[in-house]
C-alpha positions in Angstrom: 8.7 -21.4 5.0 8.1 -21.0 8.9 4.7 -18.6 8.9 5.0 -18.2 12.7 7.0 -15.0 12.4 7.4 -12.6 10.0 10.1 -13.4 7.6 13.2 -11.3 7.2 14.2 -12.2 3.2 14.4 -9.2 0.9 12.4 -9.2 -2.0 13.6 -8.9 -5.4 11.7 -5.4 -5.7 13.2 -3.9 -2.9 15.7 -3.4 -5.3 15.6 0.1 -6.3 17.4 0.0 -9.3 15.3 -2.6 -10.8 14.2 -1.4 -14.0 13.2 -4.0 -16.5 10.7 -5.5 -19.1 10.7 -7.8 -15.9 9.7 -5.2 -13.6 7.1 -3.7 -15.9 5.2 -7.0 -16.6 5.5 -7.8 -12.4 3.5 -4.5 -12.1 1.2 -5.7 -14.5 0.6 -8.7 -12.8 0.3 -7.5 -9.4 -2.7 -5.4 -10.9 -4.3 -8.3 -12.5 -3.9 -10.4 -9.2 -5.2 -7.0 -6.9 -8.1 -7.4 -9.5 -9.1 -10.6 -9.1 -8.6 -10.8 -5.3 -10.3 -7.5 -4.2 -7.5 -6.1 -3.3 -8.3 -3.0 -3.6 -11.8 -2.5 -1.3 -9.6 -2.0 1.9 -8.7 0.9 0.7 -11.8 2.4 -1.2 -14.3 0.8 1.6 -12.1 3.2 3.9 -13.0 5.9 1.8 -16.3 5.6 1.9 -16.0 5.8 5.5 -14.4 8.5 5.5 -16.6 10.4 2.9 -19.8 9.5 5.3 -18.1 11.0 8.4 -17.8 14.2 5.8 -14.5 14.8 3.7 -14.3 18.6 4.8 -11.5 19.4 1.9 -11.8 20.1 -1.4 -10.0 19.4 -2.9 -8.8 16.4 -0.5 -4.9 16.0 -0.9 -3.9 12.3 -0.8 -0.5 10.7 -0.9 -0.1 7.2 -1.6 3.2 5.8 0.0 5.3 3.2 -2.6 3.1 3.7 -5.3 4.6 1.3 -7.3 2.6 1.1 -10.7 0.3 3.6 -9.7 -3.0 1.4 -9.6 -4.1 1.8 -6.4 -4.2 5.6 -7.1 -6.2 5.1 -10.4 -8.8 3.2 -8.4 -9.1 6.1 -5.9 -9.4 8.7 -8.5 -11.8 6.4 -10.4 -13.6 6.3 -7.0 -13.6 9.7 -6.6 -15.3 10.7 -9.9 -17.9 7.9 -9.6 -18.8 10.5 -6.2 -18.2 13.8 -7.7 -15.3 14.5 -5.1 -12.5 16.5 -6.2 -9.2 14.5 -5.0 -5.4 15.9 -5.6 -3.4 12.6 -5.5 0.2 12.2 -5.5 2.1 8.7 -5.8 5.6 8.3 -3.9 8.2 6.1 -4.8 11.8 5.8 -4.7 12.2 3.9 -7.8 12.2 6.1 -10.7 11.4 3.2 -13.0 8.2 2.6 -11.7 7.2 6.4 -11.5 7.5 6.3 -15.2 5.6 3.4 -15.6 3.0 4.9 -13.4 2.7 8.0 -15.0 2.4 6.2 -18.5 -0.8 4.5 -17.2 -1.7 7.8 -15.5 -2.3 10.0 -18.4 -6.1 10.2 -18.4 -6.0 11.0 -14.5 -4.9 14.7 -14.3 -5.7 14.6 -10.6 -3.0 12.1 -9.9 0.9 13.4 -10.0 4.1 11.3 -9.2 6.9 12.1 -6.9 10.1 10.4 -6.1 11.0 10.9 -2.7 12.8 9.0 0.5 10.2 8.4 2.8 13.2 8.2 5.2 14.1 11.6 4.7 12.9 14.5 6.7 12.1 16.4 3.7 9.2 14.1 3.1 8.4 13.7 7.0 8.1 17.8 6.8 5.1 17.2 4.1 1.3 17.4 5.2 -1.9 15.2 3.6 -5.2 14.8 4.6 -5.0 11.1 3.7 -2.0 9.1 3.8 -2.4 5.6 1.7 0.1 2.8 2.1 -0.8 -0.4 0.4 1.2 -3.5 -0.2 4.1 -0.9 1.5 4.4 -1.9 5.1 5.5 -5.4 5.1 8.5 -4.4 3.0 9.7 -3.0 6.3 11.1 -4.7 9.6 9.5 -4.2 12.8 11.5 -1.2 14.5 11.3 0.8 11.3 7.8 0.5 10.7 7.0 1.4 14.0 8.3 4.8 13.4 6.8 4.9 10.7 3.4 4.3 11.5 4.1 7.0 14.2 5.5 9.4 11.6 2.4 9.5 9.2 -0.5 9.5 11.8 1.3 13.4 12.5 1.8 13.9 9.3 -1.9 12.9 8.1 -4.5 15.5 8.7 -7.3 13.3 8.6 -6.6 10.0 8.6 -3.6 7.0 7.4 -5.2 3.9 5.7 -3.1 0.9 5.3 -3.5 -2.1 3.3 -1.7 -4.9 3.7 -1.5 -8.8 3.7 -2.5 -11.3 6.3 0.4 -14.0 6.9 -1.2 -17.2 6.8 -0.6 -20.8 5.4 -3.7 -20.3 3.4 -2.9 -17.3 1.2 1.2 -18.2 1.3 0.6 -21.2 -0.7 -2.6 -20.6 -2.2 -0.3 -17.2 -4.0 2.4 -19.6 -4.5 0.7 -22.3 -6.8 -1.5 -19.6 -8.6 1.5 -17.7 -9.7 3.1 -20.7 -11.2 -0.2 -22.2 -12.6 -0.2 -19.1 -14.6 3.4 -18.9 -15.4 4.0 -15.4 -13.7 7.5 -13.9 -13.8 10.4 -14.8 -12.0 9.5 -11.9 -9.7 6.2 -12.3 -8.9 6.8 -16.1 -8.2 9.4 -15.2 -5.6 7.9 -11.8 -4.3 4.1 -13.1 -4.2 4.8 -15.4 -1.3 7.5 -14.2 0.1 5.3 -11.1 0.9 2.8 -13.2 2.5 5.9 -15.1 4.6 7.0 -10.7 5.7 3.3 -9.9 6.3 1.1 -9.4 9.6 -1.3 -11.2 12.0 -3.5 -9.5 13.9 -1.3 -9.8 17.0 1.4 -8.3 14.6 -0.7 -5.0 14.0 -2.0 -4.7 17.7 1.7 -5.2 19.0 3.1 -2.3 16.6 0.1 0.0 16.9 1.3 -0.6 21.0 4.5 -0.1 20.7 4.2 3.1 18.4 1.7 4.8 21.0 -1.6 4.6 18.5 -4.3 4.1 20.0 -7.1 6.0 18.0 -7.1 3.3 15.2 -9.3 0.6 13.5 -8.0 -2.7 12.7 -10.3 -5.0 10.6 -9.6 -8.1 8.1 -11.0 -8.4 4.5 -11.1 -10.9 1.7 -9.2 -11.8 0.5 -6.7 -12.2 3.4 -6.0 -8.4 4.0 -5.6 -6.0 6.8 -7.2 -2.9 6.7 -5.9 -0.5 9.5 -6.7 3.4 9.7 -5.5 5.6 12.0 -6.8 8.5 12.8 -5.4 11.8 13.6 -5.3 13.2 17.1 
């Protein structure tokens, strides 16, 4: 795999008709990987910074794009509960199987609801939220499409957009490839986990994409393990 530029091969999970026990296992595996490797910290640290600056609205309306199994939303809900913050959370995804799975795993979180929506469509893009989050979502899109998304999301978010995505790096690529085989992960995670890294970003990629989107009010920060935290502040 040539990691000098972003890979273009689609992941198996990009198939919106995918609905099986293999996908359910894959969602469980991704939650385990994120828990072990601190994959939620970029989002939660961003909310800490937002809280320090003052949340301003109650409840704080938050949309998580490409929410998958809803694990990031559950971590945000727990963050809010620990701090006594009132949150209204919505998970947006195009795959109904994932939404059903996420809803079943989130029964103890009444502050979370799930919605099937097309992020490309005008009805979704007309919606406004206080905060938009996108965890491991951006790398699924080619550069040109992502530039449009970044510009649109910044306009939709009253406060900020919080992006948590992977760093394209040889060590991250080979480590996750080795780990998913060592622990005999599903065929989905063995294929998609290293491919996700190959489709991911370097610092230069983010700087170039944000410049193309005419976004200057942002913070770009590297986090362990091989994650980028990007915060787009609303103008």
